[in-house]
N, C-alpha and C positions, 0 to 999 in steps of 0.2 A: 618479498611481496609485489616487487616488480613481475617476476616473473610468471607469479599465480594469476596477474591480473590481465597478463597478455593471454596466456593459456586462455583463461574463461573467454576472453572475448575473442578468440581465433575459435574456441568450441562453439560458442553461441553463433557466431558471424557463418561459419562455415556450415552449420548443420539447416539453417533459414536460405542461404545463399543456394544450396543444393537442392532443397525440397520447396523453397517458396512456403507460402502461408499454410497448405495442407501439412508440411513436415513441421513447422511451429506447432500446430495444433496437436499433432502426435506427440511432439517432444513434452509440449506444456501437459496431455493428459498421462504420460508415463512419468514425469517429473511428479504430480500430484500424489500418485500411488506412490511411488519412492517413499516420498517427506512424509504422508500421512502415517504409513507403513512404521517408518525409523524413527517419528516424533512419538507416535500413540504406543506402541509396544514397550518402548522404555519409562513411558508413564505410567501406565497400567501395572508394568514390574515395580516400577518404585512405589505407588499406592498398596500393591500387595505387601510388599517389602515393609511398609512402613507400619500397618497392622495397629495394634495394641501398642508397643512403642511410641508410633507417630501421635497415637491421642494422646497419650502420658505426655509426651515432650510438648506439645502444642496446649496444654493446661498450663504448661510452667512459662510459657511466653508472657510477657506482659499484656495485659489487658488492651493496654492506650497503644501497644504495636499493632495489633490487628485494625484497628481503626485509623492508622496513621497512613496517609497517602504514600505511594512509592516513589513518586517523582520528585525530585526536589534538582530543576534545572541549574546547573553551576551554582549552588548554595545559595540560590535567591531568596529562601523562608519563604517562597510561596507554595509548597508541593500541593495544593488542592487547585488552585489554581492552573498549575502545570499540569496536573494531570488531566483535570478536565478540558483544557484545551486541545490535548496529544488526544485524548477521547474523542473529542468532538474532529478533530483532522482525521484521525482513522475511519472513523465510520462514515462520515460524509466523503471523505478522499476516496473511499473505494466504489462510490457511486460513479465516479468519473475517472477512475483509471483506466489507461489508454489500452492496455493488453485486456483488461475484460469487455470492454467496449469490440474489441477487435472479434469476439463470438459471434455478433451480428452478422457479420463480414463472411463468415465461413458456414452459415446456416441454408439450406436450399430454399427454406419457404418462411414466411412470416410466423408460421404457427411452430415449426423447428425451433426458431429464433425465440422466441418467448419460451419454451421450455426449457430451452439450454441457458437460458439467462437465471430462471427459476433455479435449475439445479446445480449451476455455477454458485449462487446464492447460499444454497444446501449445503454445497462442500465446503466452502470457505467459512461457514460458519461452523462446520463439523470440526474443520482443523483447527480453528480457532479457540476450541473448546480445553485444547491441552495446553497452550501455554498458560493458562490460568493455573491448569495444574502443578505445573511446575512451579509457578510464584507459588502457589499456597505451599508447598512443600519445601520450598526454599526457604520459606520465613520459619521453618523449625529446623530442619537439617542442616541450613547453611546461613543462619543468623549475621552471622560477619559480613558476608557480602551485600544482604540487605539493608544492613545499618551504615557501612561504609559507601553504599552509591553505587556499587560493581553489579546492579542487579542484571546488566547483560551478559555476565557471565553465569547466571545462575543455571541455566538448563544445561551449559556443556559440563561444569564443575560437580553436580548434583549428586549424576549417576556413581561418579567414583566416590563422593561422599556419604552416600548410604550404603552402596557395596563396593567394598574394599576389593582390592586382586583383579585376577584376570576378567572374571565375568563384569564385574565393574567398568575395565576399561572396553569391553565388548560393547556396553549399552552406551559409552559415551562415545564409540565411534559410529554407532548406528544414530544417535542424536545429532553427532556432527554431520554425516551424510545426508540427513535428511534435511538438516539446514542449507546446505549447498546445493542439494536440488533443488528446493526451494527455491535460492536464487538464480540457479541456471533457469528455472521457468520463467521466474519474474523477468529474466534479462531478454531473455529471446522475444517473449510477448512484448515488451517494451520496444525493441529495437526493430521488430516487424512491423510495429506501429509509426515508428518514425519513418523507417525507409518506404512504407506505403503512403504517408504522407508526402514525403519527397518526391518519390516516383510518380505519385498520381496527380497532384496539386500544382507542382512547379514543373512537371514535364509531362508529355504525352507517357501515360502509363505502357509500359511494357516489362516482360521478364529479365533483357539485360540492365533495363536502366533499374529495375528495384534491387539487384543485383550489386549494382554499382552504389545505391543509396544505401546497401547494407555495408557494404565495405566501409563507405565515408561514415558511416554514424557508429560504426563500431570503433575505427580510427579516434574518431573526436570521443568516445566514451572513454575507451581506455588511456587516450591523453589528457583526460581529464580527471581519472582516478589516480594515474601515477605521481601525483606531486598532492593526491590528497591525502595520502598513507594515516597521518597523525590526526583527520578529521575524525570524530567521534560519529560512527556508521547510524547509532539510533537519533542523532541528531539530523544528519542526511536523509533519513526515511521519513522522519516528523516533518522536513520541510516540503519534500514530494507528495507526501499526503496532504499538508496546507495548501499547496497551489492546486492540486487535485480538486481539495473539497471547495476551494476560493473562486475555481474556473468552471470545470465542467459540471459540476453538482449544481448551482444555479441555474446553468444554461441547460440542461435535461429536466429539471423539475419543473421550472418554469415553460419549458419549451415544449413539454408535456401535458403539462394540467392548468396552463393559463392563455386563455386566445388573445389576450393584449399583447404579449411579448413583440417586439418589432426587432428587425435588423440592425437599428442603430442600437436600440436598446441593450439587446445580445452582446454587439460588440463592445460597447462602453464597459457592461459589466464584465467580460472578459481582461478587458484593459486593465481595469481597476482591480481586480484580483489578483492576476498575476504581478503587475505592479507593487502592490501593495504586499502580498505574502513574500515575493522574491527580495523587494527592499527591505523589509523587516528582516529575513533572514540573512542578508548582506550585512545592516547594521549591527547585527549583533555579533558579527565575527569583526566588525570594526572596533564596536565600544568597549567588547569583550565582557565576560561576567561581574556582575555587580549585584549586590543584596537586593530585593525588592522586586515589586511586582512589572517595572519596566523590562527586566531582564526576561522574564517569560513571556510577555506579549511581544518582544523582538524574535525570541529564539524559536518560539512555538506560537506563530501568530494566529491560528484560525480560529481563535474565541472573539477577534474583531475585523479578520478579514472575509470569514463567510458573509458575515450579518451586512457588511459594506458591499460586497460584491452582489449579493440580492437586493440591498435597497437602491444601489446603483442602474441596476438591470430595470427595477420595476422603475424605476423614477424619469430613465430617460424614455423608457415604454410608453408610459403615461403622457410623455411631451409629445410625442411623436404617432404618426399613424400606423395602424396594423396593417400587413397587406391583405389585399382582398381574398386570397385563398387561405388565409389563418384558419376560418373557421372550418372549411373543409379538409383542410390537413388533421386540425384537431379531432373531427371525427371520424377520419380513417384510424386515427390512432388509438379510439375507443371502440368502436363497434367491430364485429365479429368479420374476420377475412371475407366469407362470402358475401355478405350483405353489403359489404363496402365494393366487393366486386359487381355485384349486381347492380348496386347504384350508380 
């Protein structure tokens, strides 16, 4: 585990340090193609393999199993609340993921930036179709993993369970490679977003300072990952999405669509969202798993931290005065680029 963490950090940081933002863009594009092919091809093969046998087995599955939510965090006994909270974090958190927002900094014009943003959403939506395929097939061909709560293993175990022998091993290898490509793509984008913020906001922006920030960020990330070997990766990813959904999402939504947002309101909402989301996650580690809804609200807090961030951001903005340029900024966001230039 330790060797893998260090090697992954070295690969990601070196690719960014050598090529900068353009290299990270090409790396993410290449990794997306790899992960889409390596996840989609096995999924389609397994669908064809299932055929009539899959339909017969699906009919034998208990009818109540299909309506039962998959996610029951720490045996809380609240699977519906846990599932909806994770879905809320994943959906709204994708709005504010730094490595997605970074695409606006790699586009030459506003028109290209808008086009890239739309296509990124389309491509992400295409990729997210296939985990649902693995989940549905897993209910039929690997029900033991579902009932025992090992849903994170379904994608890797399913090809071998459905296609025994060498071809099953090949499909498993493709799925594992696709998952690792997705990890490297996300890591490179996040590390570049972190390094860009450090080098640009905390010092004078330059290529040497960016590379130094990349190295520092990679060292911190790898250092934090080494003692976290036994932490459930699904929980960590859920926390990351919950923090993004509780901070960047309300900031972007209100900043783009509401002229009443003020700087103090935005700052207060960001502070409230990040403190609530991270505080709840840390509290869930300290208190440990217990049956009940409180476990869910701490382990996956998006169900209440997102409304809290929106409420604080809007409430403080109503108590303060919006800047004089707010109206002009909102108009520039929503009218055609040529008209904005003429004005």
